[in-house]
C-alpha positions as CSV (number, residue, x, y, z in Angstrom):
1,M,24.4,0.1,-15.2
2,A,23.0,1.2,-11.8
3,V,23.5,4.8,-10.9
4,R,25.7,5.1,-7.8
5,S,28.4,7.8,-7.5
6,A,27.2,10.5,-5.0
7,L,23.9,8.7,-4.4
8,G,23.4,6.3,-1.6
9,G,24.0,8.8,1.2
10,R,21.9,9.2,4.3
11,V,20.3,12.5,3.2
12,K,17.6,13.9,5.6
13,R,14.2,14.3,4.2
14,V,13.8,17.8,2.8
15,E,10.0,17.8,3.3
16,D,10.3,17.1,7.1
17,R,10.9,20.7,8.0
18,R,7.6,21.7,6.4
19,L,5.7,18.8,7.9
20,I,7.0,18.8,11.5
21,T,6.6,22.6,11.8
22,G,2.9,22.5,10.9
23,A,3.5,24.1,7.5
24,G,2.2,21.0,5.6
25,R,-0.8,21.6,3.4
26,Y,-3.4,18.9,3.7
27,T,-6.8,18.8,2.0
28,D,-8.6,20.1,5.1
29,D,-6.2,23.0,5.4
30,N,-7.8,24.6,2.4
31,Q,-10.9,26.5,3.5
32,P,-12.1,29.0,0.9
33,E,-14.3,31.9,1.9
34,G,-18.0,30.9,2.0
35,C,-17.2,27.2,2.1
36,L,-20.0,24.9,2.9
37,H,-19.7,21.7,4.9
38,A,-21.1,18.3,3.9
39,V,-22.1,15.4,6.1
40,F,-23.2,12.1,4.6
41,V,-26.3,10.2,5.7
42,R,-25.1,6.6,5.9
43,S,-26.9,3.3,6.2
44,T,-27.3,1.8,9.6
45,M,-28.4,-1.5,8.0
46,A,-26.0,-4.0,6.4
47,H,-28.5,-5.0,3.7
48,A,-31.9,-3.5,3.1
49,R,-34.3,-2.0,0.5
50,I,-34.8,1.7,0.9
51,A,-38.6,2.0,1.2
52,G,-38.5,5.7,1.6
53,V,-36.4,8.7,2.8
54,D,-37.9,11.7,4.6
55,A,-35.6,14.7,4.7
56,S,-38.2,17.3,5.4
57,A,-37.3,17.8,9.0
58,A,-33.6,18.1,8.1
59,R,-34.3,20.6,5.4
60,A,-36.4,22.7,7.7
61,I,-33.5,23.3,10.2
62,P,-32.7,27.0,10.0
63,G,-29.4,27.6,8.1
64,V,-29.3,24.3,6.4
65,V,-28.5,24.8,2.7
66,G,-29.9,21.5,1.5
67,V,-30.2,17.7,1.9
68,F,-29.6,15.9,-1.3
69,L,-30.5,12.4,-2.3
70,A,-29.7,10.3,-5.3
71,A,-32.6,11.8,-7.3
72,D,-31.3,15.3,-6.6
73,L,-27.8,14.7,-8.1
74,A,-28.0,13.1,-11.5
75,F,-24.6,11.7,-12.5
76,D,-23.5,11.2,-16.1
77,S,-21.7,7.9,-15.4
78,E,-22.4,4.9,-13.2
79,T,-20.0,2.9,-11.0
80,A,-20.3,-0.5,-9.4
81,R,-20.6,1.3,-6.0
82,P,-23.5,3.8,-6.1
83,R,-22.4,7.3,-5.3
84,L,-25.7,7.7,-3.4
85,C,-27.9,4.7,-2.8
86,A,-31.5,5.1,-4.1
87,D,-33.0,1.6,-3.9
88,E,-30.8,-0.7,-1.8
89,V,-28.0,-0.5,0.8
90,K,-25.4,-3.2,1.0
91,F,-23.3,-2.5,4.0
92,V,-23.3,-0.3,7.1
93,G,-21.8,2.9,5.9
94,D,-23.3,3.0,2.4
95,A,-24.1,6.6,1.6
96,I,-27.8,7.5,1.1
97,G,-27.8,11.3,1.2
98,V,-25.7,14.3,2.0
99,A,-26.6,17.4,4.2
100,V,-24.9,20.7,3.5
101,A,-24.7,23.7,5.8
102,P,-22.4,26.6,6.5
103,R,-21.1,24.9,9.7
104,R,-20.2,21.3,10.1
105,E,-22.2,21.0,13.3
106,L,-25.3,22.2,11.6
107,A,-24.7,19.7,8.8
108,V,-24.4,16.9,11.3
109,D,-27.7,17.9,12.9
110,A,-29.4,17.8,9.5
111,A,-27.9,14.4,8.5
112,T,-29.1,13.0,11.9
113,A,-32.6,14.3,11.2
114,V,-33.0,12.4,8.0
115,F,-35.3,9.4,8.4
116,V,-34.7,6.3,6.3
117,D,-37.3,3.6,6.1
118,Y,-35.6,0.2,5.6
119,E,-36.9,-3.2,4.6
120,P,-34.3,-5.6,5.9
121,L,-32.8,-8.2,3.5
122,R,-30.7,-11.3,4.1
123,V,-27.2,-10.4,5.4
124,V,-24.1,-12.4,4.6
125,I,-20.7,-11.5,6.2
126,D,-18.9,-14.7,5.6
127,G,-17.4,-15.3,2.1
128,A,-17.9,-19.0,2.0
129,A,-21.5,-18.7,3.1
130,A,-22.0,-16.0,0.5
131,L,-20.9,-18.3,-2.3
132,A,-24.0,-20.5,-1.7
133,D,-25.7,-17.9,-3.9
134,P,-23.9,-17.8,-7.4
135,E,-24.7,-14.1,-7.7
136,N,-22.3,-13.4,-4.9
137,L,-19.3,-14.7,-6.9
138,A,-17.2,-11.6,-7.7
139,F,-14.3,-13.3,-9.4
140,E,-12.6,-16.7,-9.6
141,F,-9.2,-17.8,-10.7
142,E,-7.3,-21.1,-11.0
143,L,-3.7,-21.9,-11.6
144,G,-1.6,-25.1,-11.8
145,E,-2.3,-28.8,-12.2
146,D,-4.2,-31.5,-10.5
147,G,-2.5,-33.9,-8.0
148,P,0.3,-31.6,-6.8
149,L,0.9,-33.6,-3.7
150,E,1.5,-37.0,-5.4
151,G,4.7,-38.6,-4.2
152,A,4.8,-36.7,-0.9
153,D,5.9,-38.6,2.2
154,A,4.5,-35.9,4.5
155,V,1.6,-33.5,4.0
156,V,0.5,-30.7,6.3
157,R,-3.0,-29.2,6.0
158,A,-4.4,-26.1,7.6
159,R,-7.1,-23.5,7.3
160,I,-5.3,-20.2,7.6
161,V,-7.3,-16.9,8.1
162,N,-5.7,-13.7,6.8
163,Q,-8.1,-11.4,8.6
164,R,-9.8,-8.2,7.5
165,L,-7.9,-5.0,8.3
166,A,-8.7,-1.3,8.3
167,A,-6.1,1.0,6.8
168,V,-6.3,3.6,9.6
169,P,-4.3,6.4,7.9
170,I,-3.7,9.4,10.2
171,E,-5.5,11.6,7.7
172,A,-8.9,10.1,6.8
173,N,-10.6,10.7,3.5
174,A,-11.1,14.4,2.7
175,V,-12.5,16.4,-0.3
176,L,-12.9,20.1,-1.1
177,A,-14.4,21.2,-4.3
178,E,-15.0,24.7,-5.6
179,P,-16.1,26.2,-8.9
180,D,-13.2,27.8,-10.7
181,G,-15.3,30.7,-12.1
182,E,-14.9,29.4,-15.7
183,G,-17.4,26.5,-15.6
184,G,-14.9,24.0,-14.2
185,I,-14.1,22.5,-10.8
186,R,-11.1,22.5,-8.6
187,L,-10.9,19.5,-6.3
188,W,-8.5,19.0,-3.5
189,T,-8.5,15.5,-2.1
190,S,-6.4,13.0,-0.2
191,T,-5.6,10.4,-2.8
192,Q,-2.8,8.3,-4.3
193,V,-4.1,8.7,-7.9
194,P,-5.1,12.3,-8.7
195,F,-5.4,11.7,-12.5
196,E,-7.7,8.7,-12.0
197,V,-9.9,10.8,-9.6
198,R,-10.0,13.5,-12.3
199,S,-11.1,11.1,-14.9
200,Q,-13.9,9.6,-12.8
201,V,-15.1,12.9,-11.3
202,A,-15.2,14.5,-14.7
203,A,-17.2,11.6,-16.1
204,A,-19.6,11.8,-13.2
205,I,-20.4,15.5,-13.4
206,G,-20.4,15.8,-17.2
207,L,-17.3,17.9,-17.7
208,P,-14.3,17.3,-19.9
209,E,-11.2,16.3,-18.0
210,S,-9.5,19.6,-18.9
211,R,-12.2,21.4,-16.8
212,V,-11.5,19.4,-13.7
213,R,-8.3,20.1,-11.7
214,V,-7.4,17.6,-9.0
215,I,-4.8,18.5,-6.4
216,A,-3.5,16.1,-3.8
217,G,-1.4,18.2,-1.4
218,D,0.3,16.6,1.5
219,V,-1.4,13.2,2.1
220,G,-1.4,11.9,5.6
221,G,-1.0,8.2,4.9
222,A,-2.7,6.1,2.3
223,F,-1.5,2.4,2.4
224,G,-3.5,1.5,-0.7
225,A,-6.8,2.5,0.7
226,K,-6.6,5.8,-1.2
227,L,-6.2,4.1,-4.6
228,M,-10.0,4.1,-5.0
229,T,-12.0,7.0,-6.5
230,Y,-14.6,7.2,-3.7
231,P,-18.2,8.1,-4.3
232,E,-17.9,11.1,-2.0
233,Q,-15.4,12.7,-4.3
234,S,-17.9,12.9,-7.1
235,V,-20.7,13.9,-4.8
236,I,-18.8,16.8,-3.3
237,A,-17.8,18.0,-6.8
238,A,-21.5,17.7,-8.0
239,L,-22.6,19.8,-5.0
240,A,-20.1,22.5,-5.7
241,Q,-21.2,22.6,-9.3
242,K,-24.9,22.6,-8.3
243,L,-24.6,25.2,-5.5
244,D,-21.9,27.3,-7.2
245,R,-20.1,27.3,-3.8
246,P,-17.1,25.6,-2.4
247,V,-18.0,22.5,-0.5
248,R,-15.8,20.4,1.9
249,W,-16.1,17.1,3.6
250,F,-13.8,15.1,5.8
251,E,-14.2,11.9,7.7
252,Y,-14.2,11.5,11.4
253,R,-12.5,8.4,12.6
254,T,-15.6,6.2,13.0
255,E,-16.9,7.2,9.6
256,N,-13.5,6.4,8.1
257,M,-13.4,2.9,9.8
258,V,-16.7,1.9,8.3
259,A,-16.6,3.7,4.9
260,M,-13.0,3.5,3.7
261,T,-12.0,0.4,2.0
262,H,-10.5,-2.5,4.0
263,G,-7.8,-5.0,3.1
264,R,-6.8,-8.7,3.3
265,G,-9.8,-11.0,4.2
266,H,-8.7,-14.4,2.9
267,V,-9.6,-17.8,4.2
268,Q,-6.9,-20.2,2.9
269,D,-7.2,-24.0,2.9
270,V,-3.6,-25.0,2.2
271,A,-1.8,-28.3,1.9
272,L,2.0,-28.6,1.5
273,G,3.8,-31.8,0.8
274,A,7.4,-32.9,1.0
275,T,9.6,-36.0,0.8
276,A,10.9,-37.5,4.0
277,D,14.1,-35.6,3.8
278,G,12.3,-32.3,3.5
279,K,12.3,-31.6,-0.3
280,L,9.1,-29.9,-1.3
281,V,6.8,-31.8,-3.7
282,G,3.8,-29.6,-4.2
283,L,1.4,-27.0,-2.8
284,E,-2.4,-27.0,-3.0
285,A,-4.6,-24.1,-2.0
286,D,-8.3,-23.3,-2.0
287,V,-8.9,-19.7,-1.1
288,V,-12.1,-17.6,-0.5
289,A,-11.4,-13.9,-0.6
290,D,-13.9,-11.4,0.8
291,A,-14.8,-8.7,-1.8
292,G,-17.1,-6.7,0.4
293,A,-20.3,-5.2,-0.8
294,Y,-19.1,-3.9,-4.2
295,A,-16.3,-4.6,-6.7
296,G,-13.2,-2.8,-5.6
297,L,-9.6,-3.9,-6.2
298,A,-9.8,-7.0,-4.0
299,P,-11.1,-9.5,-6.6
300,P,-8.2,-9.2,-9.1
301,L,-5.7,-9.2,-6.3
302,I,-6.2,-12.9,-5.8
303,V,-4.3,-13.3,-9.0
304,F,-1.2,-11.7,-7.4
305,T,-1.6,-14.0,-4.4
306,A,-1.7,-17.1,-6.7
307,L,1.3,-16.0,-8.7
308,L,3.4,-15.5,-5.6
309,A,2.1,-18.7,-3.8
310,T,5.4,-20.6,-4.3
311,S,7.4,-17.6,-3.1
312,V,11.2,-18.1,-2.9
313,Y,10.9,-21.9,-3.0
314,E,11.4,-24.5,-5.7
315,I,8.0,-26.2,-5.6
316,P,7.6,-28.5,-8.6
317,R,3.8,-28.6,-8.7
318,L,1.0,-26.2,-7.6
319,R,-2.7,-26.2,-7.7
320,Y,-4.3,-22.9,-6.6
321,R,-8.1,-22.2,-6.7
322,A,-9.5,-18.9,-5.5
323,K,-13.0,-17.3,-5.4
324,S,-13.8,-13.8,-4.4
325,A,-17.3,-13.3,-2.8
326,F,-19.5,-10.3,-2.3
327,T,-20.6,-9.8,1.3
328,N,-22.5,-7.2,3.2
329,T,-19.4,-5.5,4.5
330,A,-17.1,-2.6,3.6
331,V,-15.6,-2.8,0.2
332,M,-12.3,-4.7,0.1
333,S,-9.4,-3.2,-1.8
334,A,-5.6,-2.8,-1.7
335,Y,-3.9,-2.5,1.6
336,R,-0.1,-2.4,2.0
337,G,1.2,-5.3,0.0
338,A,-2.1,-5.8,-1.9
339,G,-2.3,-9.6,-2.5
340,R,1.3,-10.3,-1.9
341,P,1.2,-10.5,1.9
342,E,-1.6,-13.0,1.8
343,A,0.6,-15.4,-0.4
344,I,3.7,-15.1,1.8
345,A,1.7,-15.5,5.1
346,M,0.2,-18.7,3.7
347,I,3.4,-20.3,2.5
348,E,5.5,-19.2,5.5
349,R,3.0,-20.5,8.0
350,A,2.8,-23.8,6.0
351,M,6.6,-24.1,6.0
352,D,6.7,-23.9,9.8
353,M,4.0,-26.5,10.1
354,L,5.9,-28.8,7.7
355,A,9.1,-28.3,9.7
356,A,7.3,-29.4,12.8
357,E,5.8,-32.4,11.0
358,L,9.3,-33.5,9.7
359,R,11.0,-32.6,13.0
360,M,13.3,-30.3,11.1
361,D,14.6,-26.9,12.1
362,P,12.5,-24.3,10.3
363,A,15.6,-22.5,9.0
364,E,17.1,-25.6,7.5
365,L,13.8,-26.6,5.8
366,R,13.8,-23.3,4.2
367,R,17.4,-23.4,3.2
368,L,16.9,-26.8,1.6
369,N,14.2,-25.5,-0.7
370,L,15.3,-22.0,-1.6
371,I,15.6,-21.1,-5.3
372,R,19.2,-21.3,-6.3
373,G,19.0,-21.1,-10.1
374,E,20.4,-18.4,-12.2
375,F,18.5,-15.1,-12.6
376,P,16.3,-14.1,-14.3
377,Y,14.4,-17.1,-12.9
378,T,11.0,-18.2,-14.2
379,T,8.7,-19.7,-11.6
380,G,6.2,-22.5,-12.0
381,T,3.4,-19.8,-11.8
382,G,4.9,-17.9,-14.8
383,L,6.6,-15.0,-13.0
384,T,10.1,-14.0,-14.0
385,Y,12.2,-13.0,-11.0
386,D,14.7,-10.3,-12.1
387,S,17.4,-10.9,-9.5
388,G,17.8,-12.5,-6.1
389,D,20.0,-14.2,-3.6
390,Y,17.6,-15.8,-1.1
391,V,20.1,-18.0,0.6
392,R,22.3,-15.0,1.5
393,A,19.3,-13.1,2.8
394,L,18.5,-16.1,5.1
395,D,22.1,-16.4,6.2
396,L,22.4,-12.6,7.0
397,A,19.2,-12.6,9.0
398,L,20.1,-15.7,11.0
399,A,23.6,-14.3,11.8
400,A,22.2,-10.9,12.8
401,A,19.7,-12.6,15.1
402,G,22.2,-14.9,16.7
403,Y,19.9,-17.8,15.7
404,G,21.8,-20.6,17.3
405,E,22.0,-18.8,20.7
406,L,18.3,-18.0,20.5
407,R,17.5,-21.7,20.0
408,R,19.7,-22.6,23.0
409,E,18.0,-20.0,25.2
410,Q,14.6,-21.3,24.0
411,A,15.6,-24.9,25.0
412,A,16.8,-23.7,28.4
413,R,13.5,-21.9,29.1
414,R,11.5,-25.0,28.1
415,E,13.6,-27.3,30.3
416,R,13.1,-24.9,33.3
417,G,9.4,-24.6,32.6
418,D,9.6,-20.8,32.6
419,R,6.4,-18.8,32.5
420,L,7.8,-16.6,29.7
421,Q,8.6,-18.9,26.8
422,L,10.7,-17.7,23.9
423,G,9.6,-18.1,20.2
424,I,11.6,-17.5,17.1
425,G,9.8,-16.9,13.8
426,L,11.2,-16.9,10.3
427,S,9.9,-15.5,7.1
428,V,11.7,-15.6,3.8
429,Y,9.8,-13.8,1.1
430,V,9.8,-12.3,-2.4
431,E,7.3,-9.7,-3.6
432,M,6.6,-7.9,-6.8
433,T,6.7,-4.2,-7.3
434,A,5.7,-1.8,-10.0
435,V,2.9,-4.3,-10.7
436,R,1.3,-3.6,-14.1
437,L,2.0,0.1,-14.0
438,T,5.5,0.1,-15.5
439,A,5.6,3.5,-17.2
440,E,5.7,7.1,-15.8
441,L,6.1,10.7,-16.9
442,G,8.9,12.9,-15.7
443,G,9.9,16.5,-16.5
444,A,12.8,18.9,-15.7
445,R,13.0,22.6,-16.2
446,A,15.8,25.1,-15.6
447,E,14.7,28.5,-14.3
448,P,16.4,31.9,-15.0
449,D,17.1,32.3,-11.2
450,G,19.2,29.1,-11.2
451,S,16.5,26.9,-9.6
452,F,15.0,23.8,-11.1
453,V,11.5,22.3,-11.3
454,L,10.9,18.6,-11.5
455,T,7.5,17.2,-12.5
456,V,6.6,13.6,-12.0
457,G,3.3,11.6,-12.2
458,T,3.7,9.9,-8.8
459,T,2.0,11.0,-5.6
460,S,3.6,11.1,-2.2
461,S,1.8,10.0,1.0
462,G,4.8,10.3,3.3
463,Q,7.4,8.2,1.5
464,G,10.0,11.0,0.9
465,H,9.5,11.6,-2.8
466,E,10.7,15.2,-2.6
467,T,14.0,14.1,-1.1
468,A,14.5,11.1,-3.4
469,F,13.8,12.9,-6.7
470,A,15.8,15.9,-5.6
471,Q,18.8,13.6,-4.9
472,L,18.5,12.0,-8.4
473,A,18.2,15.4,-10.0
474,S,21.1,16.8,-8.0
475,E,23.4,14.0,-9.2
476,A,22.2,14.2,-12.9
477,L,22.3,18.0,-13.1
478,G,25.3,18.7,-11.0
479,V,23.5,21.2,-8.7
480,P,22.7,21.3,-5.0
481,M,19.5,19.8,-3.8
482,D,18.3,23.0,-2.3
483,V,17.7,24.6,-5.7
484,I,15.4,21.8,-6.8
485,R,11.7,21.9,-6.4
486,V,9.5,18.8,-6.9
487,V,6.0,19.2,-8.3
488,Q,3.6,16.3,-8.3
489,S,0.0,15.4,-7.6
490,D,-1.6,18.4,-9.4
491,T,-3.3,17.6,-12.7
492,A,-2.9,21.3,-13.8
493,L,0.9,21.3,-13.3
494,V,1.8,17.8,-14.3
495,P,1.0,16.4,-17.7
496,G,-0.1,13.0,-16.5
497,G,0.7,10.1,-14.2
498,S,-0.3,6.8,-12.7
499,G,0.1,7.9,-9.1
500,T,1.6,5.8,-6.4
501,S,0.9,2.1,-5.8
502,G,2.8,-1.2,-5.8
503,S,6.0,0.4,-4.5
504,R,6.6,1.9,-8.0
505,S,7.6,5.5,-7.3
506,L,11.4,5.4,-7.2
507,Q,12.1,2.7,-9.8
508,I,9.5,4.1,-12.3
509,G,9.0,7.7,-11.3
510,G,12.6,8.2,-10.3
511,S,13.9,6.7,-13.5
512,A,11.6,9.1,-15.4
513,V,13.0,12.1,-13.4
514,R,16.6,10.9,-14.0
515,K,15.9,10.5,-17.7
516,A,14.5,14.0,-18.0
517,C,17.4,15.5,-16.1
518,L,20.0,13.8,-18.3
519,E,18.1,15.0,-21.4
520,L,18.0,18.5,-19.9
521,V,21.8,18.4,-19.6
522,E,22.1,17.6,-23.3
523,R,19.7,20.5,-24.1
524,A,22.0,22.7,-22.0
525,K,25.1,21.5,-23.9
526,A,23.3,22.2,-27.2
527,E,22.3,25.7,-26.1
528,T,25.9,26.4,-24.9
529,A,27.3,25.3,-28.3
530,R,24.9,27.6,-30.0
531,R,25.8,30.6,-27.9
532,L,29.5,30.0,-28.0
533,E,29.4,29.1,-31.7
534,A,31.2,25.8,-30.9
535,E,30.8,22.2,-31.9
536,P,28.4,20.3,-29.5
537,D,31.0,17.5,-29.0
538,D,33.4,20.1,-27.6
539,I,31.0,21.2,-24.8
540,V,31.6,19.9,-21.3
541,R,30.2,20.5,-17.9
542,F,32.9,21.8,-15.5
543,E,33.1,20.9,-11.9
544,D,31.4,24.1,-10.8
545,G,28.3,23.0,-12.9
546,R,28.8,25.5,-15.7
547,F,28.9,24.5,-19.4
548,G,31.6,25.6,-21.9
549,V,34.2,24.6,-24.4
550,R,36.6,21.9,-23.2
551,G,39.7,23.6,-21.8
552,V,38.2,27.1,-21.9
553,P,36.4,27.6,-18.5
554,A,36.5,31.4,-18.7
555,T,33.7,31.5,-21.3
556,A,31.5,28.9,-19.5
557,L,27.9,29.6,-18.9
558,S,25.8,28.8,-15.8
559,W,22.4,27.1,-15.8
560,A,20.8,30.5,-15.0
561,Q,22.5,32.2,-17.9
562,L,21.4,29.5,-20.3
563,A,17.8,29.5,-19.1
564,T,17.5,33.3,-19.3
565,D,17.0,33.5,-23.1
566,A,16.1,29.9,-23.9
567,A,13.4,27.5,-22.7
568,L,15.4,24.7,-21.1
569,M,12.8,22.1,-20.3
570,V,12.2,18.4,-21.0
571,D,9.1,16.2,-20.6
572,T,9.7,12.5,-21.1
573,E,8.5,9.1,-20.3
574,F,10.3,6.1,-18.8
575,E,9.0,2.5,-19.3
576,Q,10.4,-0.5,-17.4
577,D,10.4,-3.8,-19.2
578,D,8.7,-5.7,-16.4
579,Q,7.9,-5.6,-12.7
580,T,10.7,-6.1,-10.1
581,F,11.0,-8.6,-7.3
582,P,12.4,-7.4,-4.0
583,F,13.1,-10.1,-1.4
584,G,14.4,-10.6,2.1
585,C,14.2,-12.5,5.4
586,H,12.7,-11.5,8.7
587,V,13.4,-13.0,12.1
588,A,10.9,-12.2,14.9
589,V,11.6,-13.0,18.5
590,A,8.7,-13.1,20.9
591,E,8.0,-13.9,24.5
592,V,4.7,-15.5,25.5
593,D,3.3,-15.7,29.0
594,V,1.9,-19.3,29.0
595,E,-0.3,-18.5,32.0
596,T,-2.1,-15.5,30.4
597,G,-1.4,-15.9,26.7
598,E,0.1,-12.5,26.3
599,A,2.6,-12.3,23.5
600,R,5.2,-9.6,23.2
601,L,7.7,-9.0,20.4
602,I,11.1,-8.4,21.9
603,R,13.3,-8.3,18.8
604,H,12.7,-8.0,15.0
605,I,15.5,-8.4,12.5
606,A,14.8,-7.4,8.9
607,V,16.9,-8.1,5.9
608,D,15.2,-6.4,2.9
609,D,16.8,-6.2,-0.6
610,C,15.3,-3.5,-2.7
611,G,18.1,-3.4,-5.3
612,T,20.2,-0.3,-5.3
613,V,19.6,1.8,-2.2
614,L,19.3,5.5,-3.1
615,N,19.0,6.8,0.5
616,P,19.3,4.4,3.4
617,M,17.4,6.7,5.7
618,L,14.3,6.6,3.4
619,V,14.6,2.8,3.0
620,E,14.8,2.3,6.7
621,G,11.8,4.5,7.3
622,Q,9.8,2.5,4.9
623,I,11.0,-0.8,6.5
624,H,10.2,0.4,10.0
625,G,6.7,1.5,9.1
626,G,6.1,-1.7,7.1
627,V,7.2,-3.9,10.0
628,A,5.0,-2.1,12.4
629,Q,1.9,-2.7,10.2
630,G,3.0,-6.3,9.6
631,V,3.4,-7.0,13.4
632,A,0.0,-5.2,13.9
633,Q,-1.7,-7.7,11.7
634,A,0.0,-10.6,13.4
635,L,-0.7,-9.6,17.0
636,Y,-3.3,-6.8,17.3
637,E,-5.5,-5.7,14.4
638,E,-8.8,-7.2,13.1
639,F,-11.9,-5.5,11.8
640,V,-15.0,-7.4,13.1
641,Y,-18.7,-7.6,12.1
642,D,-21.4,-9.3,14.0
643,A,-23.8,-11.8,12.4
644,E,-26.1,-8.9,11.3
645,G,-23.3,-7.0,9.6
646,N,-22.9,-4.4,12.3
647,P,-19.3,-3.3,12.6
648,L,-17.9,-3.8,16.1
649,T,-14.5,-2.2,15.8
650,T,-15.3,1.4,14.7
651,S,-12.9,3.4,16.8
652,L,-9.4,3.1,18.0
653,I,-10.8,2.0,21.4
654,D,-12.1,-1.1,19.7
655,Y,-9.6,-1.5,16.9
656,A,-6.1,-2.1,18.3
657,I,-3.1,-0.5,16.5
658,P,0.3,-0.8,18.1
659,T,2.2,2.1,19.5
660,I,5.9,2.6,20.0
661,G,5.5,0.7,23.3
662,E,4.6,-2.5,21.4
663,I,7.2,-2.4,18.6
664,P,10.8,-3.0,19.6
665,V,13.8,-1.4,17.9
666,I,13.8,-2.9,14.4
667,E,17.3,-4.2,13.5
668,T,17.8,-3.6,9.7
669,V,20.4,-5.3,7.6
670,H,20.9,-4.0,4.1
671,M,21.4,-6.2,1.0
672,E,21.7,-4.7,-2.5
673,T,21.0,-6.9,-5.5
674,P,20.3,-4.5,-8.3
675,T,17.7,-5.1,-10.9
676,P,18.7,-4.9,-14.6
677,L,15.3,-3.5,-15.5
678,N,15.9,0.2,-14.8
679,P,19.0,2.4,-14.8
680,L,18.8,3.0,-11.1
681,G,19.0,-0.7,-10.3
682,A,16.2,0.0,-7.9
683,K,13.2,-2.1,-6.7
684,G,10.4,-1.1,-4.4
685,I,10.6,-1.0,-0.6
686,G,7.3,0.5,0.6
687,E,5.6,-2.8,1.3
688,S,8.4,-5.3,1.9
689,G,8.5,-4.7,5.7
690,T,4.8,-5.6,6.0
691,I,5.1,-8.7,3.8
692,G,8.1,-10.1,5.7
693,A,7.0,-9.1,9.2
694,T,3.5,-10.6,9.5
695,P,4.4,-14.4,9.1
696,A,7.6,-13.9,11.1
697,A,5.7,-12.5,14.1
698,Q,2.9,-15.1,13.8
699,N,5.4,-17.9,13.6
700,A,7.4,-16.6,16.6
701,V,4.4,-16.6,18.9
702,I,3.3,-20.1,17.8
703,D,6.9,-21.3,18.1
704,A,7.0,-20.1,21.7
705,V,4.1,-22.5,22.7
706,S,4.7,-25.3,20.1
707,H,6.3,-27.6,22.7
708,L,3.0,-27.6,24.5
709,G,1.3,-29.1,21.5
710,V,0.0,-25.9,19.8
711,R,0.1,-26.4,16.0
712,H,-1.5,-23.2,14.7
713,I,-3.2,-20.0,15.9
714,D,-5.0,-17.6,13.6
715,M,-4.2,-13.9,13.5
716,P,-4.4,-11.7,15.4
717,L,-2.7,-13.6,18.2
718,H,-4.2,-11.7,21.1
719,P,-3.9,-13.1,24.6
720,M,-7.3,-14.8,24.7
721,R,-6.7,-16.6,21.4
722,V,-3.2,-17.7,22.5
723,W,-4.4,-18.8,26.0
724,E,-7.3,-20.8,24.5
725,A,-4.9,-22.6,22.1
726,I,-2.6,-23.5,25.1
727,Q,-5.5,-24.8,27.1
728,K,-6.8,-26.9,24.2
729,A,-3.4,-28.4,23.6
730,R,-2.9,-29.2,27.3
731,S,-6.3,-30.9,27.5
């Protein structure tokens, strides 16, 4: 049974007062006395042998504490990506050494003075070309059966590029390490997974995990790119250990653009077949996914893409083949959606192309093929969708958009030959959340002063965890939110945890917190019974929050009284039976100047169903941010390398992210289809906006110029690309 009662209100985020007044505590806000600054020496070559490194000039600079190479920092464990490269570099940005000085400016001078002798090697930046060498195969995966298009009256084929993206969090990577005075290390870092960082850093520097404390304070954005344990985290810890001094490092934006993991990077050859009346017959896809220079999270993510390839549609047959290839580029990893957006972008683009081939309305083709079976529903790829109502999501989105009127306005503009043409793009999607990590720790403790402390193994990077978990605890404990403190992201204060990824925090972490609070209430009842010498079954919680014997409020005891002489605390674990499947429908409306190719999004309607909504304000915030990043991929963002592997988009001058001027007001429509898999009825929402928005925006722009003969345009749909497509169609 889903928890509702007082939950579901538009409660303002409790963390916002701290964050907007400058009282937030980010990694770089910690500056211990005597702290040294580190600057990395990074490869300027995409692929080369290191013939030699001369750091003598750098070490001779007055005040420089040291310049350290791989041979100077012996690590107890190895990783696929070297912490410092000794023999070979594989992408521009690979770390070769690190300079340390009392001032960052001095460390920059020292790093610049290091001379590296390179012997260039062959560079590959294209995944398909890389696969000519079998050693570049990172991972491959197949699903389905041969001949999925047999019996189709119409087949559309396309090569769809889901381009490489940089995560661009406001706060780049940052690390501060200091000796704790007892042979251990304290490490502050901007991460989504502090316990994973602890494990890998401890292994690297030869300490037991109990001697490494990792703290992720306020995290200024992550989007999946902070799921990795980065080489720099272990290097900075090793330096603090070696020098017996605190050492800090943070990325400037250009360093972040080349060294932080990137996302997406798929080239998808897709074919979709249907009968003459529009009923889908089968889907075939051959995909090459860029892994970057080393094995990150990208290779296994192609499995998620394959599993979601049929999305919300009844597609009888599927054949999906994917290969992930190493290239001489930045490591590919998770980025908001992590494998799921690539699947939905592919099928939703193919659905629009099929609608054009069949001369059907894109909305009607989708409606005809949406899953209507009973839930839970098992797909042809083996996923079990927990709950859903995809037809209703489509209907709500079309009604909110005024779809019929939009199509009439589009027809009128085409008939008049207007310079600004109107496009309407649809995207019906399903995604999976709490992927793989379906268990989490939660704790609750009552304090003698009447306050409460919650512990949870998730890590916030701006989602509103403090608010959400306090809401849950307030409801379960019967106390105001302002007496509740949430503790997370500190390995010394929280017993364990899997961090935050895959939109898992509320459904898994929140369920763990709720479970702990309910158990704490039972502990309080037992303690009340003991003190009042009553039967436990006779103890109730009165409306004022006190506990006492039923019908005898005069002797009731408050939480503070109960916690004064007894340890009222609970640590527990919640495990969900499976992952959950949020879904929805987005409608994007775009105007395209057919003379210049400039495309502008003028409306965006988002219907997103994440199960039970705990706090609509938090949900809408996640949808708004997700839509902005989805539209950004469709229209603006792309990380580009030249043929020699040199990055060409290393600043926000070259890499275009949208501002509030490019994103219209996002019209949100709520649907709630609770999941039976957790007591909250909640599914994830953090990535849904991105997954739904990208193909909707892409489809809208292409739809605006489809009457001119344009069939497809790859993302990002910037003016030159759109203009060229128009000219090609006209000629």
